[in-house]
Structures are given as C-alpha cells and as structure tokens.
N, C-alpha and C positions, 0 to 999 in steps of 0.2 A: 900465792902469787897475785899481784895486783894488776888489774887490767886497766889500761888507759885507752881512751878513744880520741880520735882527732876529728874535728869537724872541718869539712872543706866547703867552700862556696864556689858556685859557678863563676867563671870570669864575668865581670861586669862590662857591658859595652861602654865605649868612651862616652863621656857626658857631652851633650850638645853644648857648645860654648855659649849659645844664646840663652840657655836655661838660666833663670834668675835675672835676666835683663829685660824681661817682658814689660815691667812697669816703666823702665826708662824710655821705652819706645813710645809710651803715651805722654811723656813729659815734653812740652815744647822746648826746643833747644836754641831757637833763633835768638840772635843778639837783641832783637827788639822786644823779646818776652821778658816781663818783669818777674822778680822772685815770687811775687804774690800770685801771678798767673801760673807759674810752675807749681807752687804749693797747691793751688786749686786743682790742677790736673792730677797731682799725686793723690790728693784726697778723693777725687772722683774715681780714680783707678783702684783705690784701696777700700772702697765702701764695703765690699763683701769679704775682706780679708780679716780673719780673727786676730785680735791684738790684745795683749794682757793689759788690764786696767792700769797697772803701774806705769806702763809705757805712756799711756794717755795722760796720766797725772803728771808725769815728768815733762811731757810736751806742753801741757798747760802752764806749768811753772815757767818754762823758758819763754813761751809766747807772751805770757803776762808781763814778764820783764821787758820784752821787746815793745809791747804796747806802752809801757811806762817810759821807756828811754828813747824811742825813736822820734825824730822830728819830722819824718815823712808821713803825712796824713794818709796816703794810700796804703802804706805799709802798716800803719797803726790800725786802720779799718780792717785790712785783710787778717791781721793777727787776731784782732778782737773777734772777728767773725769765726775764725778757726777755733778759738777758745770756746766760743758758744757751741760750735758743732761738736767739739770733743766732750764738753760737759753734757750735751744732749746724748751722745753715744754712751757715756758712762751711766747716765740716768736710765737709758733704755736697757742696758745690760744688767742693772741692779735688780 
C-alpha cells in the first residue's frame, strides 16, 4: 500500500498594498520634475538593491542609444552620466 502525504501551509495574511511601491514614493512626481530628475531619484533609491549584471548591461545599451539620438542636451548629459554610473557599478561587482 502506498502512502501519500499532503503539505499544508498556514494561511498567509493579506499583503500590504503598499508593498513594492516603496521606491515610487521616493520618485518626484510633480509636473515640473524632469525625467532626468526622476531617473536620478530612482538611482539614488536603488543604490543598495542587488541587480543582475545583464539588467545593467541592457540599460546601458538603451541609454547609449538615447544619448546618440536625443536632441535634448540635458537628457543627453543625464543619460551619459547614468551610463557611466552603471558601468562603474558593473566594474565594482566584477
């Protein structure tokens, strides 16, 4: 005769709806805030968050394309600075 067992788990409490939205509270949302300022806030908030190297490499590719194609000097500088920061993070992780 074959025995089977079932595993039961305790009921989980309802998830806090704010869970996972913590970073968005750090990102300025005012209409006067530029995308570059929003990106800077995100980067500051994520400094200690572990991220896979592949994600950083993909972000670099996208940002380098933006540097190449945008006509907005502020955006170009912000994207180039972000690329440099991401490359630095990859170098430190290596």
